[in-house]
N, C-alpha and C positions, 0 to 999 in steps of 0.2 A: 274350515277351509275346504272348498269343493275339490272334486277329483282333478279337474283340469288345472287348477292352481297348484295343487300338490305335484302333479306331473311336470308342470313347467319349471318349478323350482328344482325338482330332482334332476331334470334333464340338464339344466344350466350347471348345477353342481357337478354332475358326473362328467360333463364335457370338459369343464375346467380341470378336473383331476385326471381325466384320461390323457390330456395333453401333457400336464406337468409330470405325471408318473412315468412317462416314456423316457424321461431324462435320467440316466444313471451315471454315477461318477466313474471316470476311467483314468484319472490322473494321480491317484494316491495309492501307493503300495502299502499293504497292511503289514505293520511290524509288531503289533501287539493288540490283544483284545481282552477286555476286562469287564466284569459284571459287578455292579454295586447295588446293594440293597439300601434304599432310603426308608427310614422309619421316622415319622414325625407326627406331631399333634396339630391338627388343623385348627383347633379352637382351644384357647387357654382356659375356657370355662368348663371344659370337659376333659379333665386330666387323664381319664381312663381310655379315651378314644385315640388309638394310634392307627395311622394309615401307613400302608406299606406299598412300595412300588420298586420294580427293578429297572436299572438303567444300564446301558452299554456304553463303554468307552472304546472307540476304535482309534488306534494310533498309527499314523503314517510317519514318513521321514521328518516332516517339519511341523506337523500339527496333530491335534487330538480332537475327535468328535464325540460329544457327550449328548445322549438322547434317550428318552424312555424306550424300553424294549417293546411296550405295547404299541408305540407309534410305528416301530419297524414291523411288527406283526401285522398292523393295519395295512401298511404298504404292501406286504407280501400277499395278504388275502385279497386286497383290492385288485392287484394285478392278475391273480389267479382267476377271479371271477370275471374281470374285464376281458381277459383272453378267451374265456369260455363263451361269453355273451357279446362278443365284439359286434358293434353295429346297432344293437337294439337297446343299450343302456339299461338292461334288465338286471340290476345288481341289488341283491338283498344284503344290507349291511347291519341287520339286526343282531347278528351274532359276532360282530367285529369287536375286538378289544378296545377299551377306551383308556385314556390317560388324563390325570388331573394336571399334567405338565406338558404344555403344547410347544415348548421351546426346543431349539437345538443350540448348543454352545460349542464353538470352535475355539480351542486354545492354541496359541502360538507362543514363541518366546517373547513377543512384544505385547500381546493383549489377549483378552478373552472377548469374543464377539458373540452377542446374543441375538438369535433369530426367532421370529414368531410371525405366523400368518394372521392377518386381521382381515377377514373376508377373503377377497382374491388378491389382496396386497401382501407382499412379504416385506416386513420391516426389520431393521437391525440397528443395534447400537454397540459401541465399543466400551470396554472398561480396561484400565491398565492392569498389568500383572501385579500381584501383591508383592510389595517389596519389604514390608516391615515385620516379617516373621521373626519371632524370638526362638532361637534354637536352644535345645537343652541336651545335656549329656544323658538324660534318663532314657532307658531302653525298655522295650516290652516285646514279647512274642505274641503276635496276633495271627491266628489261622496258620500257624507254623512258619510265619514270616518274621524275621528279626526287624524290629522297627525302632526308630528314634522319634523323640517328642519335639513338637514345635507348637507355638501358640501365636494367635493373632486376634486383633480386634477388627471386625469387618462388618460394615453396614449395620451397626447397632447391636451386634452379638459378639460374645467372647468365645473363640473357638480353640479347641485342642486337637491337633492333628498328630497322627502317627504315620511316618513315611519310611520307606525302605530304600536304602542306597543299593541294595541287591537288585532292584528293578530300576535301571537308570533312565527313567522317563520323568521329566520335571512337571508332571501333570497330576490332576486329581479330579474328584467329582465336582459338579457345578462349576463355579468360577475359581475354585481353589487350585492354584498352581504356583510355580516359582520356588519349589523346594528341591534339594539335590537328590531326588528319588521320588518314586510314585507314592502318592498318598494312599495308604491302606485303610485308614479309618479317620474320620473327623467328626467331632461332636461339639455342639455348642453347650455352654456351661449349665444351661437350664435343663438340658436333656430333651428339648423340644425337637431338635433335628439331629439325626445321626446317619451318616453314610458309612457303609462298611463294604470292603472288597470281599465278595463271596465266591468268585470264580475268575480264573485267568487262563489264557491260552498263550503259552510261550511262543516266541518267534520260531523256535525249532519245530514246533508242532503245527504251525500255520500251514495252510495249503500253499504250495509253491506257486508263485505268481498271483497270490490272492490280493484283492483290492478292497478298499473301503467300500462298504455296501450302503452307505447313507445316500438316499436319493437326492439328486441335485435340487429338486423342488424345495427342499428344506432350507437352502442357503444361496442358491444362484440368483443373481440379478435383484438382490434385496435393496430396498431404499434405506439409506443411512439416516437415522433420526436420533434424537436423544431418548433416554429412558422415559422421561416425562411425556414426550410426544407419543411414544408407543402406548403408554398407559392411557392417555387421553383418546387415542385412536380406538383402542379396544372398547372403552366406555361408550364412545359415540357410535361405534358399529353395533353394539348390543342394543342401544336405544333405537337406532335406525331400523334394525331388523324387526323389532317389536312394532314400530310405527308402520312399516310396510305391510306387515301381516295384518294389522288392524285395518289398513286401507283396503286390503283384499277381502275383508269380511270376517277375519278371525276375532272372536270375542273372548277376552280374558276375564275370568271371574275375579272377585276381590281376593280370594285365597291365592289364585295364581299370580296376581299382581304383587301380593306380599312376598311370594316365593321368589319373585324376580328382583327383589332388592339386591343391590350390589353387595357382594360378600364383604367388600372392604369397609362397608359402612356398618356391618354387624359387630356388636360388642363381642370381643374375644377372638376376632379374626387374627390369625397368627402366621404372617408371611415370613419367609426365610430372611428377607432383608427388611429391617425395621427403620431404615433411613435411606 
């Protein structure tokens, strides 16, 4: 791809993000902030390969926001560079952190809403709160927190959760919520996915007047679709990007084409939801 084509794409990309990044949330007071470590196996054929990523959960009076910490760091670095180079779009993003998880999930007492950007479109779908938890009298102390056990079958996996009534928020990582206390740890029975609370900031230590810091671009004015429609849109977008680049003169070698095969079609692909 020649220099002019690269600069055109970069300018369009930066213009879209400079507009959307200017929108910050002002309506949610921060009541709790928690950090979860996700450890998972991206491919079942390589049992020794574990991927790790940190997520933040920010809780307001009526809802909880769950998103990758790297996505929040990206937002912060982008705004820092944008403010320094305002007007000329000269932003070097080579050192920006990346995430394998592009979604934001907002949990309420009614549902969990999943948001993801596909190109310049923001799409969203709803899933109901999990109602069929099996509660147990078994207890365990995890990271100095007294926890109770609960189990559930969800989207093709069997999960064991440990929650704490000492932290009275009915939320947890990913789409897991609906228990009488914050989920401290949740693992599927194969050990392929494990979320664990590794850091928390109590309400008494939060900055007075603190607000949710998730940028509105991650959830505002999203188009409501089904999960299947979002998956289809993502696939079509990736295919269209490749087609447009080829029209502009980009040549992909056979090795590059093979590397572009959809991960979902590769043997051993291991998504968190199996159905």
